[in-house]
C-alpha positions as CSV (number, residue, x, y, z in Angstrom):
1,M,44.9,-48.2,-33.6
2,S,45.4,-51.5,-31.6
3,A,44.2,-55.1,-31.1
4,S,41.0,-56.0,-29.5
5,S,41.3,-57.4,-26.0
6,A,38.8,-59.2,-23.8
7,A,36.1,-56.7,-23.1
8,P,36.0,-55.4,-19.5
9,A,32.8,-55.6,-17.5
10,P,30.6,-52.5,-17.9
11,S,31.5,-49.7,-15.5
12,S,31.6,-46.0,-15.3
13,S,35.3,-46.0,-15.9
14,V,38.1,-48.3,-17.1
15,P,41.3,-48.4,-15.0
16,I,44.3,-47.2,-16.9
17,S,45.9,-50.6,-16.6
18,D,42.9,-52.2,-18.3
19,A,42.5,-49.5,-21.0
20,P,43.0,-50.6,-24.6
21,R,46.5,-50.3,-25.8
22,H,47.6,-48.3,-28.9
23,G,50.6,-47.5,-31.0
24,G,52.2,-44.1,-30.6
25,N,53.0,-44.9,-27.0
26,L,56.6,-43.8,-27.2
27,G,56.6,-42.6,-23.6
28,E,56.4,-46.3,-22.6
29,A,59.5,-47.1,-24.6
30,I,61.4,-44.2,-23.1
31,R,60.5,-45.4,-19.6
32,R,61.3,-49.0,-20.3
33,F,64.5,-48.7,-22.2
34,G,65.9,-45.3,-20.9
35,R,66.5,-44.0,-24.4
36,P,65.7,-40.3,-25.0
37,R,62.8,-39.4,-27.3
38,K,65.0,-38.0,-30.1
39,A,67.0,-41.3,-30.3
40,W,63.9,-43.4,-31.2
41,L,62.6,-44.4,-34.6
42,D,58.9,-44.7,-33.9
43,L,57.2,-47.1,-36.3
44,S,54.5,-48.1,-33.8
45,T,51.6,-46.5,-35.7
46,G,50.0,-46.7,-39.2
47,I,50.1,-42.9,-39.6
48,N,51.6,-41.3,-42.7
49,P,55.0,-40.1,-41.4
50,V,55.1,-37.3,-44.0
51,G,51.7,-35.7,-43.3
52,Y,49.9,-32.9,-44.9
53,P,51.8,-29.5,-44.5
54,V,49.0,-27.5,-42.9
55,P,49.6,-23.7,-43.3
56,M,49.1,-21.4,-40.3
57,P,45.4,-20.9,-39.6
58,P,44.0,-17.3,-39.8
59,P,43.8,-15.5,-36.4
60,H,40.0,-15.9,-36.2
61,A,40.4,-19.7,-36.1
62,W,42.1,-19.4,-32.7
63,R,39.9,-16.5,-31.4
64,D,36.3,-17.4,-32.5
65,L,34.2,-20.3,-31.4
66,P,34.1,-23.1,-34.1
67,D,31.4,-22.3,-36.7
68,A,29.2,-25.3,-37.2
69,F,27.7,-23.6,-40.2
70,D,30.9,-23.2,-42.2
71,D,31.5,-25.3,-45.3
72,L,33.4,-28.1,-43.7
73,R,30.5,-30.6,-44.3
74,D,30.3,-29.5,-47.9
75,V,34.0,-30.0,-48.4
76,A,33.9,-33.4,-46.8
77,A,30.9,-34.4,-48.9
78,R,32.7,-33.6,-52.1
79,Y,35.9,-35.4,-51.0
80,Y,34.0,-38.6,-50.0
81,G,31.4,-38.3,-52.7
82,V,28.4,-38.5,-50.4
83,P,25.3,-36.4,-49.7
84,V,26.1,-33.6,-47.3
85,E,23.2,-34.5,-45.0
86,T,25.1,-37.8,-44.2
87,V,28.2,-36.0,-42.9
88,V,28.8,-35.6,-39.1
89,P,32.1,-33.9,-38.2
90,C,33.7,-35.3,-35.1
91,A,36.8,-35.1,-32.9
92,G,38.3,-38.2,-34.6
93,S,36.8,-41.6,-34.9
94,Q,37.3,-42.2,-31.3
95,A,34.6,-39.8,-30.3
96,V,32.1,-41.7,-32.4
97,I,33.2,-45.1,-31.2
98,R,32.4,-44.0,-27.6
99,A,29.1,-42.2,-28.5
100,L,27.5,-44.4,-31.2
101,P,26.8,-47.7,-29.2
102,A,24.4,-45.9,-26.9
103,L,22.4,-44.7,-30.0
104,L,21.9,-48.2,-31.4
105,R,19.3,-50.7,-30.2
106,P,21.0,-52.9,-27.5
107,G,21.7,-56.3,-28.9
108,R,24.5,-58.7,-30.0
109,V,27.5,-57.1,-31.6
110,A,30.3,-58.9,-33.4
111,V,33.8,-57.5,-33.3
112,A,36.8,-59.3,-34.8
113,S,39.1,-61.1,-32.4
114,L,42.0,-59.0,-33.6
115,T,41.2,-55.4,-34.6
116,Y,41.1,-51.9,-33.3
117,S,40.8,-52.3,-29.5
118,E,38.3,-49.5,-28.7
119,Y,35.1,-51.0,-30.2
120,A,34.6,-54.0,-27.8
121,P,34.7,-52.0,-24.6
122,A,32.6,-49.2,-26.0
123,F,29.8,-51.5,-27.0
124,V,29.9,-53.5,-23.7
125,Q,29.8,-50.3,-21.7
126,A,26.6,-49.3,-23.6
127,G,24.9,-52.5,-22.7
128,H,25.5,-54.6,-25.8
129,T,26.5,-58.3,-25.7
130,L,29.9,-58.9,-27.3
131,V,30.0,-61.9,-29.7
132,P,33.5,-63.2,-30.5
133,W,34.2,-63.3,-34.2
134,L,37.2,-64.5,-36.1
135,G,36.5,-62.1,-39.0
136,P,35.2,-62.3,-42.6
137,E,36.5,-65.8,-43.1
138,A,33.7,-66.9,-40.7
139,G,31.0,-65.1,-42.6
140,L,28.3,-62.9,-41.1
141,P,27.3,-64.1,-37.6
142,D,23.9,-64.1,-36.0
143,V,24.1,-60.6,-34.5
144,D,22.3,-57.3,-34.5
145,H,25.4,-55.1,-35.2
146,L,28.8,-55.8,-36.7
147,V,32.0,-53.8,-36.6
148,W,34.5,-54.1,-39.4
149,V,37.7,-52.1,-40.0
150,N,38.3,-52.0,-43.8
151,P,41.2,-52.5,-44.4
152,D,41.7,-54.0,-41.0
153,N,44.2,-52.9,-38.5
154,P,46.4,-54.7,-37.9
155,T,45.7,-57.8,-40.0
156,T,45.4,-55.8,-43.3
157,R,42.4,-57.9,-44.4
158,S,39.9,-56.2,-46.7
159,V,36.3,-57.1,-47.5
160,S,34.9,-56.2,-50.9
161,R,32.2,-53.5,-51.2
162,E,29.8,-56.1,-52.6
163,T,30.2,-58.4,-49.5
164,L,29.9,-55.5,-47.1
165,A,26.7,-54.3,-48.9
166,Q,25.2,-57.8,-48.5
167,W,26.1,-57.8,-44.8
168,Q,24.5,-54.3,-44.5
169,A,21.3,-55.5,-46.1
170,Q,21.0,-58.5,-43.8
171,L,21.7,-56.5,-40.7
172,A,19.4,-53.7,-41.7
173,A,16.6,-56.2,-42.2
174,R,17.1,-57.2,-38.6
175,G,17.0,-53.6,-37.5
176,G,20.7,-53.7,-37.0
177,T,23.8,-51.8,-38.2
178,L,27.0,-52.4,-40.0
179,I,29.8,-50.1,-38.7
180,V,32.6,-49.8,-41.2
181,D,35.8,-48.1,-40.0
182,E,37.6,-46.8,-43.1
183,A,40.5,-45.1,-41.3
184,F,43.0,-46.5,-43.8
185,A,40.8,-46.4,-46.9
186,D,42.0,-43.1,-48.4
187,V,45.0,-44.7,-50.1
188,S,43.0,-47.3,-52.0
189,P,39.3,-46.3,-51.9
190,D,38.0,-49.0,-54.3
191,T,36.4,-51.0,-51.4
192,S,35.0,-47.9,-49.6
193,M,31.3,-48.1,-48.7
194,T,30.8,-44.3,-49.4
195,P,28.6,-45.1,-52.5
196,H,26.1,-46.5,-49.9
197,A,26.4,-43.6,-47.4
198,G,23.1,-42.6,-45.9
199,E,21.4,-46.0,-46.4
200,D,19.7,-47.7,-43.5
201,G,21.8,-49.9,-41.3
202,L,25.2,-48.4,-42.3
203,V,27.6,-46.1,-40.4
204,I,31.0,-45.3,-42.0
205,L,33.8,-43.7,-40.0
206,R,36.5,-41.7,-41.8
207,S,39.6,-40.1,-40.4
208,V,42.2,-37.6,-41.4
209,G,44.7,-39.1,-39.0
210,K,46.2,-41.8,-41.1
211,F,46.5,-40.9,-44.8
212,F,46.7,-37.2,-44.2
213,G,49.0,-37.7,-41.2
214,L,47.0,-35.3,-39.0
215,A,46.2,-37.6,-36.1
216,G,47.1,-34.9,-33.6
217,I,44.3,-32.5,-34.5
218,R,41.6,-35.1,-33.6
219,A,39.2,-34.7,-36.5
220,G,37.2,-37.0,-38.7
221,F,33.7,-37.8,-39.9
222,A,30.8,-40.2,-39.4
223,L,28.8,-40.9,-42.6
224,C,25.3,-42.2,-41.6
225,P,21.6,-41.9,-42.2
226,E,20.3,-38.3,-41.5
227,G,18.2,-39.2,-38.5
228,L,21.0,-41.1,-36.8
229,G,23.4,-38.3,-37.8
230,R,21.3,-35.7,-36.0
231,R,21.2,-37.8,-32.8
232,L,24.9,-38.4,-33.0
233,A,25.7,-34.7,-33.4
234,E,23.5,-33.9,-30.4
235,R,25.3,-36.5,-28.3
236,L,28.7,-35.2,-29.4
237,G,27.7,-31.7,-28.4
238,A,28.7,-28.3,-29.5
239,W,32.2,-27.4,-30.8
240,T,33.3,-31.0,-31.2
241,V,35.9,-30.0,-33.9
242,S,38.0,-27.0,-33.0
243,G,38.5,-23.9,-35.3
244,P,42.1,-24.7,-36.2
245,A,41.2,-28.3,-36.9
246,R,38.3,-27.3,-39.2
247,F,40.7,-25.1,-41.1
248,A,43.3,-27.9,-41.4
249,V,40.8,-30.5,-42.5
250,R,39.2,-28.2,-45.1
251,T,42.6,-27.3,-46.5
252,A,43.8,-30.9,-46.7
253,L,40.6,-32.3,-48.3
254,N,40.7,-29.6,-51.0
255,D,44.3,-30.2,-52.0
256,T,43.8,-32.8,-54.7
257,A,47.4,-32.5,-56.1
258,W,48.9,-33.4,-52.7
259,Q,46.5,-36.3,-52.4
260,R,47.5,-37.7,-55.8
261,A,51.2,-37.4,-55.1
262,T,50.8,-38.9,-51.6
263,R,48.8,-41.9,-52.8
264,K,51.6,-42.7,-55.3
265,R,54.3,-42.3,-52.7
266,L,52.5,-44.4,-50.0
267,L,51.9,-47.2,-52.5
268,Q,55.6,-47.3,-53.3
269,D,56.7,-47.0,-49.6
270,G,54.3,-49.8,-48.6
271,E,55.8,-52.1,-51.1
272,R,59.3,-51.2,-50.0
273,L,58.5,-52.0,-46.4
274,L,57.0,-55.4,-47.4
275,S,60.1,-56.2,-49.5
276,L,62.4,-55.2,-46.7
277,L,60.7,-57.6,-44.3
278,R,60.1,-60.5,-46.8
279,D,63.7,-60.4,-47.9
280,R,64.5,-61.3,-44.3
281,Y,61.9,-64.2,-44.4
282,W,59.3,-62.5,-42.3
283,P,55.8,-63.9,-43.0
284,T,54.4,-60.4,-43.7
285,V,51.3,-58.8,-45.3
286,G,50.7,-55.1,-45.6
287,T,48.8,-52.0,-46.6
288,P,50.4,-48.8,-48.0
289,L,50.7,-47.5,-44.4
290,F,51.9,-50.5,-42.4
291,A,53.1,-54.1,-42.4
292,W,51.9,-56.9,-40.1
293,T,53.7,-60.1,-39.1
294,P,52.1,-62.8,-36.9
295,H,54.8,-65.1,-35.5
296,A,55.6,-66.9,-32.3
297,L,58.8,-64.9,-32.1
298,A,57.1,-61.5,-32.4
299,P,57.7,-60.5,-28.7
300,Q,61.5,-61.3,-29.1
301,W,61.6,-59.3,-32.3
302,H,59.8,-56.4,-30.7
303,A,62.2,-56.4,-27.8
304,Q,65.4,-56.7,-29.9
305,L,64.3,-53.9,-32.2
306,A,63.5,-51.7,-29.1
307,E,67.0,-52.4,-27.8
308,Q,68.2,-50.7,-31.1
309,G,65.9,-47.8,-30.7
310,V,63.2,-49.0,-33.2
311,W,59.7,-48.9,-31.6
312,T,57.1,-51.2,-33.1
313,R,53.6,-52.3,-32.0
314,L,53.3,-55.7,-30.4
315,F,50.0,-57.4,-30.2
316,D,49.1,-60.2,-27.8
317,A,48.4,-63.6,-29.1
318,R,45.0,-63.8,-30.8
319,P,43.3,-66.4,-33.1
320,I,44.4,-65.8,-36.7
321,A,43.2,-67.5,-39.9
322,S,45.9,-69.1,-42.0
323,V,46.0,-71.6,-44.9
324,D,46.6,-74.3,-42.3
325,G,43.5,-73.3,-40.2
326,I,43.1,-71.1,-37.1
327,Q,46.3,-70.4,-35.1
328,T,46.8,-68.3,-32.0
329,L,49.9,-66.1,-32.3
330,P,51.3,-62.8,-31.1
331,S,52.1,-60.3,-33.9
332,L,54.0,-57.2,-34.8
333,R,53.1,-54.1,-36.8
334,L,55.5,-51.7,-38.4
335,G,54.7,-48.4,-39.8
336,L,56.6,-46.5,-42.6
337,P,59.9,-44.7,-42.0
338,A,59.8,-41.0,-42.9
339,T,63.2,-40.4,-44.4
340,E,65.9,-42.3,-46.3
341,N,68.0,-42.2,-43.1
342,D,65.1,-43.8,-41.2
343,W,64.8,-46.5,-43.9
344,Q,68.5,-47.3,-43.6
345,R,68.3,-47.4,-39.9
346,L,65.4,-49.9,-40.0
347,A,67.3,-52.1,-42.5
348,A,70.4,-52.1,-40.3
349,A,68.3,-53.0,-37.2
350,L,66.6,-55.9,-39.1
351,T,70.0,-57.2,-40.1
352,T,71.2,-57.1,-36.5
353,L,68.0,-58.7,-35.4
354,A,68.5,-61.6,-37.8
355,K,71.8,-62.4,-36.1
356,C,70.2,-62.4,-32.6
357,V,66.8,-64.1,-33.2
358,P,66.3,-66.7,-35.9
359,V,63.3,-66.5,-38.3
360,S,61.3,-69.7,-38.9
361,P,58.8,-68.8,-41.7
362,G,56.4,-71.7,-41.0
363,F,53.2,-69.6,-40.7
364,R,51.4,-69.1,-44.0
365,L,49.0,-66.2,-44.2
366,K,45.7,-66.4,-46.0
């Protein structure tokens, strides 16, 4: 996921040069720095680097058309604790982000100034009016629809379930919708809006890409009122989730022992990453899957780490709320290393970086 940029004018297509940027773009690093793929430590995403070990699917998963009447919705409903009629399987959250705006009443939509970059252009292209929004610190704006990633990517901010429910009620009373993207909620589900799944004015997006580390299979779920869910499923079309992907997701969602062990490990690794950066005086906050640092020197840090073969995600300068008020700064996101060797490599790169580019920890995060 990547930062929101100024939304392009509506058009039938967005030029590649104007398309939203994302992490995981290691090809760009290879071209820019001439370092072969195997020589990179890619920390540019918030994906669990030790993902679910999917067993080989049975032969029929490759041979047969995907079965929309299998038990995938039931398995997802149990995992998320929601009514099965609210569950819409999809080819990852991205498919819903592109399809959903056209199903909502055209109106004013608020998207945070720094968040996942795909929402703003999707709503603009569907005829909505984009309303700039600094985020939860600014409260609920006067809009019809609001998008919030909880916890947010990359800023790590999280809004309580109680506050989100209040926003939902106010938006629903206007005939609008609260869209909550919970791509990173599996590790710490306490703030999840799943207890409200199926209620009017609420769409929840869930992904198996981040916590389960299965981003490559392109699978996830929209949790929404039944009527909207039917319209969304029709718009997404037949066979939106492949047979092998359905097998992988069903297996992963049923494996509660792996989930418990992975939550424990990710919580520990997230704290380790924060400590590693804060020990070097980086003004950093984090989730169990990534750390985020807003700083004027972020572009230099990004470049210096890349020179050492460590690829991170650089975000352009955006308005950011701090204890000293609103500041406009670039920022850097780092995901988790996968192995102890990777952790040591990152530590060494950060030590070298400190000798090349000074750290001035003047920015105080909220």
